[in-house]
DOLUM-447132 format. One line per field, with one value per atom (N, C-alpha, C): residue in one letter; x, y negated, z negated; atom name. Coordinates in pm, whole numbers. Each point is the difference from the previous one (the first is absolute). Layout:
BEGIN
residu: [a:...] $
c1: [X:...] $
c2: [Y:...] $
c3: [Z:...] $
atome: [CA:...] $
***
This chain:
BEGIN
residu: [x:x:x:x:x:x:x:x:x:x:x:x:x:x:x:x:x:x:x:x:x:x:x:x:x:x:x:x:x:x:x:x:x:x:x:x:x:x:x:x:x:x:x:x:x:x:x:x:x:x:x:x:x:x:x:x:x:x:x:x:x:x:x:x:x:x:x:x:x:x:x:x:x:x:x:x:x:x:x:x:x:x:x:x:x:x:x:x:x:x:x:x:x:x:x:x:x:x:x:x:x:x:x:x:x:x:x:x:x:x:x:x:x:x:x:x:x:x:x:x:x:x:x:x:x:x:x:x:x:x:x:x:x:x:x:x:x:x:x:x:x:x:x:x:x:x:x:x:x:x:x:x:x:x:x:x:x:x:x:x:x:x:x:x:x:x:x:x:x:x:x:x:x:x:x:x:x:x:x:x:x:x:x:x:x:x:x:x:x:x:x:x:x:x:x:x:x:x:x:x:x:x:x:x:x:x:x:x:x:x:x:x:x:x:x:x:x:x:x:x:x:x:x:x:x:x:x:x:x:x:x:x:x:x:x:x:x:x:x:x:x:x:x:x:x:x:x:x:x:x:x:x:x:x:x:x:x:x:x:x:x:x:x:x:x:x:x:x:x:x:x:x:x:x:x:x:x:x:x:x:x:x:x:x:x] $
c1: [66:-45:64:-12:51:-90:67:-81:83:-50:82:83:-72:65:109:-20:109:78:8:87:-80:77:-45:51:-100:59:63:107:93:107:22:111:64:135:68:-11:-44:-29:137:21:138:-53:85:-35:34:-48:5:-63:52:-47:53:-34:68:-46:85:13:-83:-115:-52:-85:-46:-69:-121:-100:-143:-29:1:-38:-146:-93:-145:-63:-116:-103:-35:-35:-71:106:137:79:-26:30:-22:137:84:141:106:89:128:111:82:142:98:76:92:151:41:99:109:10:133:21:86:53:4:-102:-7:-62:44:-77:-63:42:-32:-110:-32:-104:-134:-100:-144:-102:10:-98:54:-98:8:23:81:-16:-156:-48:-140:-72:73:-58:-56:-38:-56:101:-55:64:108:102:77:85:14:47:149:78:144:45:119:87:-41:-85:-46:127:45:105:-54:116:-12:-57:-101:-49:-122:-22:-113:-127:-114:-126:-56:-57:-96:-146:-63:-143:-30:-88:-37:-124:-82:-138:0:-101:3:-80:63:-43:-36:-140:-66:54:3:10:-45:61:-62:-28:33:-11:112:-27:117:107:140:103:23:-36:14:121:62:137:-12:58:-17:-151:-101:-112:-87:87:-48:24:-81:18:123:87:149:-11:-99:2:-140:-6:-107:45:-66:54:-40:121:-55:-43:10:-54:-25:-84:-5:139:3:127:-44:75:-15:64:-71:87:98:135:124:63:-31:50:85:90:86:-102:14:-89:109:10:80:-39:89:-54:-54:6:-47:-139:-52:-136:-72:80:-47:9:-98:39:-41] $
c2: [108:-104:-131:-102:-105:-110:-80:-135:-90:-138:-110:-31:-29:-69:106:96:110:50:-19:16:151:115:138:31:28:2:131:-34:112:28:-104:25:-121:4:-122:-51:-136:-6:-67:65:-56:-42:-58:-33:-142:-75:-130:-61:-103:-67:42:-45:13:150:79:118:-7:78:-16:146:-31:113:-28:70:-8:161:-14:110:64:-92:63:-79:51:-44:-141:-14:-101:-119:-8:-95:-139:-101:-119:-70:75:-67:124:-22:100:-58:98:-28:11:-113:-27:98:77:75:-42:-116:-60:-130:-47:-140:-81:17:-58:-118:-99:-120:-101:19:-91:92:107:76:-41:-32:-60:113:121:94:113:74:127:115:136:84:43:2:36:-128:-128:-121:-85:39:-110:-111:-111:-135:23:-69:13:-151:-64:-130:26:-86:26:-60:64:-32:97:71:95:101:-2:79:153:92:147:27:94:47:-82:-119:-67:40:-58:49:-113:54:-80:50:-136:53:74:80:75:-49:-98:-68:-113:-99:-95:42:-72:50:-122:-7:-112:-18:-146:-36:72:65:74:142:32:163:56:128:89:19:6:49:144:72:152:50:82:70:154:61:161:61:-89:17:-56:-65:-67:-150:-67:-150:-15:-83:-38:-143:-89:-117:-53:-136:-80:-111:-51:-104:-115:-103:-135:-82:28:-86:74:-54:103:-1:149:46:9:-6:19:151:50:105:1:63:-31:-75:-51:-88:63:-47:58:4:136:-12:28:-119:29:-100:-28:-79:-139:-36:-168:28:117:11:113:60:108:38:20:3:138] $
c3: [27:-29:-3:80:32:-93:-67:-76:1:-66:-19:122:106:120:56:8:53:-91:-122:-99:-48:13:-65:-130:-118:-121:-32:-108:-18:95:119:82:19:2:19:161:43:115:70:117:68:140:72:157:-2:111:25:-140:-69:-110:-123:-120:-122:-55:-32:-75:-139:-16:-126:-30:-134:-33:-91:29:-65:-47:-143:-81:12:10:-42:122:29:95:-45:-136:-64:-1:0:-14:96:-40:86:5:-43:32:27:70:33:-43:-42:-61:146:10:81:1:91:-17:91:41:76:-33:49:-13:122:69:118:11:-52:-61:112:138:94:91:-44:68:-37:63:-35:23:-19:13:-48:-44:-59:99:-12:86:17:127:22:39:-2:48:-104:-116:-89:-54:-17:-42:-114:-3:-107:8:-101:-39:13:73:-1:-160:-5:-144:-93:2:-104:-33:-124:-22:0:15:-40:-125:15:-143:-48:60:-37:86:-30:14:124:98:104:24:13:-36:162:-24:134:81:-119:58:-86:22:-80:-144:-95:-139:-82:-41:-56:-122:-43:-148:-105:-80:-88:26:113:53:-67:-13:-41:109:-32:88:-14:90:-26:79:-71:9:-73:95:-56:-59:97:-35:-132:-84:-139:40:-96:-2:-86:58:-54:-34:11:-23:61:0:81:81:112:45:-45:-21:-70:97:112:107:118:117:115:49:57:67:139:86:145:32:104:65:40:-40:60:-99:-99:-93:-108:-81:-92:-109:-88:-139:-84:-97:-105:-103:-118:-95:4:108:51:54:17:49:-50:-123:-45:-161:-97:-121:-64] $
atome: [N:CA:C:N:CA:C:N:CA:C:N:CA:C:N:CA:C:N:CA:C:N:CA:C:N:CA:C:N:CA:C:N:CA:C:N:CA:C:N:CA:C:N:CA:C:N:CA:C:N:CA:C:N:CA:C:N:CA:C:N:CA:C:N:CA:C:N:CA:C:N:CA:C:N:CA:C:N:CA:C:N:CA:C:N:CA:C:N:CA:C:N:CA:C:N:CA:C:N:CA:C:N:CA:C:N:CA:C:N:CA:C:N:CA:C:N:CA:C:N:CA:C:N:CA:C:N:CA:C:N:CA:C:N:CA:C:N:CA:C:N:CA:C:N:CA:C:N:CA:C:N:CA:C:N:CA:C:N:CA:C:N:CA:C:N:CA:C:N:CA:C:N:CA:C:N:CA:C:N:CA:C:N:CA:C:N:CA:C:N:CA:C:N:CA:C:N:CA:C:N:CA:C:N:CA:C:N:CA:C:N:CA:C:N:CA:C:N:CA:C:N:CA:C:N:CA:C:N:CA:C:N:CA:C:N:CA:C:N:CA:C:N:CA:C:N:CA:C:N:CA:C:N:CA:C:N:CA:C:N:CA:C:N:CA:C:N:CA:C:N:CA:C:N:CA:C:N:CA:C:N:CA:C:N:CA:C:N:CA:C:N:CA:C:N:CA:C:N:CA:C:N:CA:C:N:CA:C:N:CA:C:N:CA:C:N:CA:C:N:CA:C:N:CA:C:N:CA:C:N:CA:C] $
***
């Protein structure tokens, strides 16, 4: 099954775009697995802001202010403001 804009849960995605992993089909963020800071898309074609470091999270879809940030199939925090698809998800917009 393919979800999240072409990202397959449980598999590291490679190809044209940033390498990343999505653990669970409910995840609304992916973890980046490379340091290709100038690449503006994820493998599979979803958007990805440039400059996001290795190991950080990127939003797979828009996340509304107050909405849970889901990684590993569980809520790891909530959005402190609206987060656009492809945006860096970190302490500046997630608590």
